[in-house]
DRENPA-3360 file (N, C-alpha, C; in nm, 2 decimals, always signed):
BEGIN
1 = RSEEVKKA = +1.28/-1.23/+2.05/+1.27/-1.24/+1.91/+1.41/-1.23/+1.85 ~ +1.50/-1.31/+1.89/+1.63/-1.30/+1.84/+1.64/-1.34/+1.69 ~ +1.74/-1.29/+1.62/+1.76/-1.33/+1.48/+1.79/-1.48/+1.47 ~ +1.86/-1.53/+1.56/+1.90/-1.68/+1.56/+1.77/-1.76/+1.56 ~ +1.68/-1.73/+1.65/+1.55/-1.80/+1.66/+1.47/-1.79/+1.53 ~ +1.46/-1.67/+1.48/+1.39/-1.65/+1.35/+1.45/-1.74/+1.24 ~ +1.59/-1.74/+1.23/+1.66/-1.81/+1.13/+1.63/-1.96/+1.15 ~ +1.64/-2.01/+1.27/+1.62/-2.15/+1.30/+1.48/-2.19/+1.26;
9 = LLDAYPCA = +1.38/-2.11/+1.29/+1.24/-2.14/+1.25/+1.22/-2.14/+1.10 ~ +1.28/-2.05/+1.03/+1.27/-2.04/+0.89/+1.34/-2.16/+0.82 ~ +1.46/-2.20/+0.88/+1.53/-2.31/+0.83/+1.45/-2.44/+0.85 ~ +1.38/-2.45/+0.96/+1.30/-2.57/+0.99/+1.17/-2.57/+0.91 ~ +1.11/-2.45/+0.88/+0.99/-2.44/+0.81/+1.00/-2.33/+0.71 ~ +1.06/-2.35/+0.59/+1.09/-2.24/+0.50/+0.97/-2.17/+0.44 ~ +0.86/-2.23/+0.44/+0.74/-2.17/+0.38/+0.66/-2.09/+0.49 ~ +0.71/-2.08/+0.61/+0.64/-2.01/+0.72/+0.60/-1.87/+0.68;
17 = EEVENPFE = +0.68/-1.80/+0.61/+0.64/-1.66/+0.59/+0.53/-1.65/+0.48 ~ +0.50/-1.76/+0.41/+0.39/-1.76/+0.31/+0.26/-1.79/+0.38 ~ +0.26/-1.85/+0.49/+0.14/-1.89/+0.56/+0.09/-1.78/+0.66 ~ -0.04/-1.76/+0.65/-0.10/-1.66/+0.74/-0.14/-1.74/+0.87 ~ -0.11/-1.68/+0.98/-0.15/-1.74/+1.11/-0.30/-1.71/+1.13 ~ -0.38/-1.81/+1.15/-0.52/-1.79/+1.16/-0.56/-1.70/+1.28 ~ -0.47/-1.69/+1.38/-0.50/-1.61/+1.50/-0.44/-1.47/+1.48 ~ -0.37/-1.45/+1.38/-0.31/-1.31/+1.35/-0.34/-1.28/+1.21;
25 = TTHQLHKL = -0.44/-1.19/+1.19/-0.48/-1.17/+1.05/-0.39/-1.07/+0.98 ~ -0.31/-1.00/+1.05/-0.22/-0.90/+0.98/-0.11/-0.97/+0.90 ~ -0.10/-0.94/+0.78/+0.00/-1.00/+0.69/+0.13/-0.94/+0.72 ~ +0.24/-1.01/+0.68/+0.37/-0.96/+0.71/+0.39/-0.82/+0.64 ~ +0.33/-0.80/+0.53/+0.34/-0.67/+0.46/+0.29/-0.55/+0.55 ~ +0.18/-0.58/+0.62/+0.13/-0.48/+0.71/+0.23/-0.45/+0.83 ~ +0.29/-0.56/+0.87/+0.39/-0.55/+0.98/+0.51/-0.46/+0.94 ~ +0.55/-0.49/+0.82/+0.67/-0.41/+0.77/+0.63/-0.26/+0.76;
33 = LENEQSEF = +0.51/-0.23/+0.71/+0.46/-0.10/+0.69/+0.44/-0.03/+0.82 ~ +0.38/-0.10/+0.92/+0.33/-0.04/+1.04/+0.45/-0.03/+1.15 ~ +0.55/-0.10/+1.13/+0.66/-0.10/+1.22/+0.72/+0.04/+1.24 ~ +0.69/+0.09/+1.36/+0.74/+0.23/+1.40/+0.89/+0.24/+1.40 ~ +0.96/+0.12/+1.41/+1.11/+0.12/+1.41/+1.16/+0.14/+1.27 ~ +1.07/+0.11/+1.17/+1.11/+0.12/+1.03/+1.13/+0.26/+0.99 ~ +1.24/+0.29/+0.93/+1.27/+0.42/+0.88/+1.29/+0.39/+0.73 ~ +1.21/+0.45/+0.64/+1.21/+0.42/+0.50/+1.34/+0.47/+0.44;
41 = DHHEDFDD = +1.42/+0.55/+0.51/+1.55/+0.59/+0.45/+1.65/+0.48/+0.48 ~ +1.62/+0.38/+0.56/+1.71/+0.27/+0.57/+1.68/+0.17/+0.46 ~ +1.78/+0.15/+0.38/+1.75/+0.07/+0.26/+1.70/-0.07/+0.29 ~ +1.75/-0.13/+0.40/+1.70/-0.27/+0.44/+1.55/-0.27/+0.45 ~ +1.49/-0.18/+0.52/+1.34/-0.17/+0.54/+1.27/-0.16/+0.41 ~ +1.32/-0.06/+0.33/+1.27/-0.04/+0.19/+1.28/-0.16/+0.11 ~ +1.39/-0.22/+0.10/+1.42/-0.34/+0.02/+1.33/-0.46/+0.07 ~ +1.31/-0.48/+0.20/+1.22/-0.58/+0.25/+1.08/-0.56/+0.20;
49 = LIKYNNKY = +1.03/-0.44/+0.21/+0.90/-0.41/+0.16/+0.88/-0.45/+0.01 ~ +0.97/-0.40/-0.07/+0.97/-0.43/-0.21/+0.98/-0.57/-0.24 ~ +1.07/-0.65/-0.18/+1.08/-0.79/-0.20/+0.95/-0.86/-0.16 ~ +0.90/-0.83/-0.04/+0.78/-0.90/+0.00/+0.66/-0.87/-0.09 ~ +0.65/-0.74/-0.13/+0.54/-0.71/-0.22/+0.55/-0.78/-0.36 ~ +0.68/-0.79/-0.41/+0.70/-0.86/-0.53/+0.67/-1.01/-0.52 ~ +0.71/-1.07/-0.40/+0.69/-1.21/-0.38/+0.54/-1.25/-0.36 ~ +0.47/-1.16/-0.28/+0.33/-1.19/-0.25/+0.24/-1.07/-0.28;
57 = PEAAGKRG = +0.22/-1.04/-0.41/+0.14/-0.92/-0.45/+0.00/-0.93/-0.40 ~ -0.05/-1.05/-0.37/-0.19/-1.06/-0.32/-0.20/-0.99/-0.18 ~ -0.09/-0.98/-0.11/-0.09/-0.92/+0.03/-0.13/-0.78/+0.02 ~ -0.11/-0.71/-0.09/-0.15/-0.57/-0.10/-0.31/-0.55/-0.09 ~ -0.38/-0.66/-0.11/-0.53/-0.65/-0.11/-0.59/-0.70/+0.02 ~ -0.50/-0.73/+0.12/-0.55/-0.78/+0.25/-0.55/-0.67/+0.36 ~ -0.66/-0.66/+0.43/-0.67/-0.56/+0.54/-0.60/-0.61/+0.67 ~ -0.55/-0.51/+0.74/-0.48/-0.54/+0.87/-0.59/-0.54/+0.98;
65 = RDGRLPLQ = -0.55/-0.56/+1.10/-0.64/-0.56/+1.21/-0.72/-0.44/+1.23 ~ -0.66/-0.32/+1.19/-0.72/-0.20/+1.20/-0.81/-0.16/+1.08 ~ -0.82/-0.25/+0.98/-0.90/-0.24/+0.87/-0.84/-0.16/+0.75 ~ -0.71/-0.12/+0.77/-0.65/-0.05/+0.66/-0.58/-0.15/+0.56 ~ -0.58/-0.10/+0.44/-0.50/-0.18/+0.33/-0.36/-0.13/+0.33 ~ -0.26/-0.21/+0.28/-0.13/-0.16/+0.28/-0.10/-0.03/+0.21 ~ -0.17/+0.00/+0.10/-0.16/+0.13/+0.04/-0.20/+0.25/+0.13 ~ -0.30/+0.22/+0.21/-0.35/+0.33/+0.30/-0.25/+0.35/+0.42;
73 = IAIDRIAP = -0.18/+0.24/+0.46/-0.08/+0.25/+0.56/+0.04/+0.33/+0.50 ~ +0.08/+0.30/+0.38/+0.19/+0.37/+0.32/+0.16/+0.51/+0.30 ~ +0.04/+0.55/+0.27/+0.00/+0.69/+0.25/+0.00/+0.76/+0.39 ~ -0.05/+0.69/+0.49/-0.04/+0.75/+0.63/+0.10/+0.78/+0.67 ~ +0.19/+0.69/+0.64/+0.33/+0.70/+0.68/+0.41/+0.78/+0.59 ~ +0.36/+0.83/+0.48/+0.43/+0.90/+0.38/+0.55/+0.82/+0.33 ~ +0.52/+0.69/+0.29/+0.63/+0.60/+0.25/+0.69/+0.65/+0.12 ~ +0.80/+0.61/+0.08/+0.87/+0.65/-0.04/+0.78/+0.63/-0.16;
81 = PDVTWRLF = +0.79/+0.71/-0.27/+0.71/+0.69/-0.39/+0.71/+0.55/-0.45 ~ +0.82/+0.49/-0.45/+0.83/+0.35/-0.51/+0.74/+0.25/-0.43 ~ +0.74/+0.27/-0.30/+0.66/+0.18/-0.22/+0.51/+0.20/-0.24 ~ +0.46/+0.33/-0.24/+0.32/+0.35/-0.26/+0.28/+0.31/-0.40 ~ +0.36/+0.34/-0.50/+0.33/+0.31/-0.64/+0.32/+0.16/-0.66 ~ +0.41/+0.08/-0.60/+0.41/-0.06/-0.62/+0.29/-0.12/-0.55 ~ +0.25/-0.07/-0.43/+0.13/-0.12/-0.36/+0.01/-0.09/-0.44 ~ +0.00/+0.03/-0.50/-0.11/+0.07/-0.59/-0.12/-0.03/-0.71;
89 = QAYPQAGK = -0.01/-0.05/-0.77/+0.00/-0.14/-0.89/-0.05/-0.28/-0.85 ~ -0.01/-0.33/-0.73/-0.04/-0.46/-0.69/-0.19/-0.48/-0.66 ~ -0.25/-0.37/-0.61/-0.40/-0.37/-0.57/-0.46/-0.24/-0.60 ~ -0.49/-0.21/-0.73/-0.55/-0.08/-0.76/-0.68/-0.05/-0.69 ~ -0.76/-0.15/-0.65/-0.88/-0.13/-0.59/-0.87/-0.05/-0.46 ~ -0.75/-0.05/-0.40/-0.72/+0.02/-0.28/-0.74/+0.17/-0.30 ~ -0.72/+0.22/-0.42/-0.73/+0.36/-0.46/-0.88/+0.40/-0.45 ~ -0.97/+0.31/-0.46/-1.11/+0.34/-0.46/-1.18/+0.33/-0.32;
97 = EKMKDGKL = -1.10/+0.29/-0.22/-1.16/+0.27/-0.09/-1.12/+0.38/+0.01 ~ -1.21/+0.42/+0.09/-1.19/+0.53/+0.18/-1.09/+0.49/+0.29 ~ -1.02/+0.59/+0.34/-0.92/+0.56/+0.44/-0.99/+0.58/+0.58 ~ -0.92/+0.56/+0.69/-0.98/+0.58/+0.82/-1.04/+0.71/+0.84 ~ -0.99/+0.82/+0.78/-1.04/+0.95/+0.80/-1.15/+0.99/+0.71 ~ -1.20/+0.89/+0.63/-1.31/+0.91/+0.54/-1.27/+0.96/+0.40 ~ -1.14/+0.99/+0.38/-1.10/+1.04/+0.26/-1.05/+0.93/+0.16 ~ -1.07/+0.96/+0.03/-1.01/+0.87/-0.06/-0.87/+0.90/-0.08;
105 = PIEVFAEQ = -0.79/+0.80/-0.12/-0.64/+0.82/-0.14/-0.61/+0.94/-0.23 ~ -0.70/+0.96/-0.34/-0.67/+1.07/-0.43/-0.69/+1.21/-0.36 ~ -0.78/+1.21/-0.26/-0.79/+1.34/-0.19/-0.67/+1.37/-0.11 ~ -0.61/+1.27/-0.05/-0.49/+1.29/+0.03/-0.38/+1.34/-0.06 ~ -0.36/+1.28/-0.18/-0.26/+1.33/-0.27/-0.29/+1.47/-0.33 ~ -0.42/+1.50/-0.35/-0.45/+1.63/-0.40/-0.43/+1.74/-0.29 ~ -0.45/+1.71/-0.17/-0.44/+1.80/-0.06/-0.29/+1.81/+0.00 ~ -0.22/+1.71/-0.02/-0.08/+1.70/+0.04/+0.01/+1.81/-0.01;
113 = KETKDWPQ = +0.08/+1.87/+0.08/+0.18/+1.97/+0.05/+0.31/+1.89/+0.01 ~ +0.38/+1.95/-0.08/+0.51/+1.90/-0.13/+0.60/+1.88/-0.01 ~ +0.67/+1.77/+0.00/+0.77/+1.74/+0.10/+0.89/+1.69/+0.04 ~ +1.00/+1.67/+0.12/+1.12/+1.62/+0.07/+1.10/+1.48/+0.01 ~ +1.01/+1.40/+0.09/+0.98/+1.26/+0.05/+0.88/+1.25/-0.07 ~ +0.79/+1.34/-0.07/+0.69/+1.34/-0.18/+0.69/+1.47/-0.25 ~ +0.77/+1.48/-0.36/+0.78/+1.61/-0.44/+0.65/+1.63/-0.52 ~ +0.63/+1.75/-0.57/+0.50/+1.78/-0.64/+0.49/+1.69/-0.76;
121 = VYLTFMAT = +0.59/+1.65/-0.83/+0.58/+1.57/-0.95/+0.52/+1.43/-0.91 ~ +0.56/+1.38/-0.79/+0.51/+1.25/-0.75/+0.36/+1.26/-0.71 ~ +0.33/+1.37/-0.63/+0.19/+1.39/-0.59/+0.10/+1.39/-0.71 ~ +0.14/+1.47/-0.82/+0.06/+1.48/-0.94/+0.05/+1.34/-1.01 ~ +0.17/+1.27/-1.02/+0.17/+1.14/-1.08/+0.07/+1.05/-1.01 ~ +0.07/+1.04/-0.88/-0.02/+0.95/-0.81/-0.16/+0.99/-0.82 ~ -0.19/+1.12/-0.81/-0.33/+1.17/-0.82/-0.38/+1.13/-0.96 ~ -0.30/+1.15/-1.07/-0.34/+1.12/-1.20/-0.37/+0.98/-1.22;
129 = NLLANDMP = -0.28/+0.89/-1.17/-0.31/+0.75/-1.18/-0.43/+0.70/-1.10 ~ -0.44/+0.75/-0.98/-0.56/+0.72/-0.90/-0.69/+0.76/-0.97 ~ -0.69/+0.88/-1.03/-0.80/+0.93/-1.10/-0.83/+0.84/-1.22 ~ -0.73/+0.81/-1.30/-0.75/+0.73/-1.42/-0.80/+0.59/-1.39 ~ -0.77/+0.54/-1.27/-0.82/+0.41/-1.22/-0.96/+0.41/-1.18 ~ -1.02/+0.53/-1.16/-1.15/+0.54/-1.10/-1.25/+0.62/-1.18 ~ -1.23/+0.62/-1.31/-1.32/+0.69/-1.40/-1.46/+0.62/-1.40 ~ -1.57/+0.70/-1.41/-1.70/+0.64/-1.40/-1.74/+0.56/-1.53;
137 = VSIEDGTP = -1.67/+0.59/-1.64/-1.70/+0.52/-1.77/-1.57/+0.48/-1.83 ~ -1.58/+0.37/-1.91/-1.46/+0.32/-1.98/-1.42/+0.42/-2.08 ~ -1.29/+0.45/-2.09/-1.24/+0.54/-2.19/-1.25/+0.47/-2.33 ~ -1.24/+0.34/-2.34/-1.24/+0.27/-2.46/-1.38/+0.28/-2.53 ~ -1.49/+0.24/-2.45/-1.62/+0.23/-2.52/-1.73/+0.31/-2.45 ~ -1.70/+0.38/-2.34/-1.80/+0.47/-2.28/-1.90/+0.40/-2.19 ~ -1.88/+0.27/-2.16/-1.97/+0.19/-2.08/-1.94/+0.23/-1.93 ~ -2.05/+0.24/-1.85/-2.03/+0.27/-1.71/-1.95/+0.16/-1.64;
145 = KENSGSWH = -1.87/+0.20/-1.54/-1.79/+0.10/-1.46/-1.79/+0.15/-1.32 ~ -1.76/+0.05/-1.23/-1.76/+0.08/-1.09/-1.66/+0.19/-1.06 ~ -1.70/+0.28/-0.97/-1.61/+0.39/-0.93/-1.65/+0.44/-0.79 ~ -1.56/+0.51/-0.73/-1.59/+0.56/-0.60/-1.62/+0.71/-0.60 ~ -1.62/+0.77/-0.71/-1.65/+0.91/-0.72/-1.53/+1.00/-0.69 ~ -1.41/+0.95/-0.70/-1.30/+1.03/-0.67/-1.28/+1.15/-0.76 ~ -1.33/+1.13/-0.89/-1.32/+1.24/-0.98/-1.40/+1.36/-0.94 ~ -1.51/+1.33/-0.86/-1.60/+1.43/-0.81/-1.54/+1.50/-0.69;
153 = AC = -1.46/+1.42/-0.61/-1.40/+1.47/-0.48/-1.29/+1.57/-0.51 ~ -1.23/+1.57/-0.63/-1.12/+1.66/-0.66/-1.18/+1.78/-0.74;
% end
């Protein structure tokens, strides 16, 4: 997988990164998030994630081979706040779907201890936004709406 080969392929077929391989259902966004070589403190990896998410926001709603959504992968990897927030904004429904361990994302943020990467202010910010996205009734008119019960879990 040399860089020269990748560049030659992209030069020959510039839209290649937009097309999903029917034999490989994992989107490029999943690959960037799951890459164990990726260290989110390296700005190139972080920038690649942000650029890809901005260019293809629909990728945030696609499940990888293991069934996880990009937001769930980011939470599992304790990705930087900007990455998890942008993934949530691109596909808020991911906040209503249980993760592999059976927990909702809001439960992870509510139980997570403060770390260098995830300070308490960020944990509270994400939990508040996840909760606001999953209220059982509309704040505007009180009509019932689809929810996952995350307000009950907390």
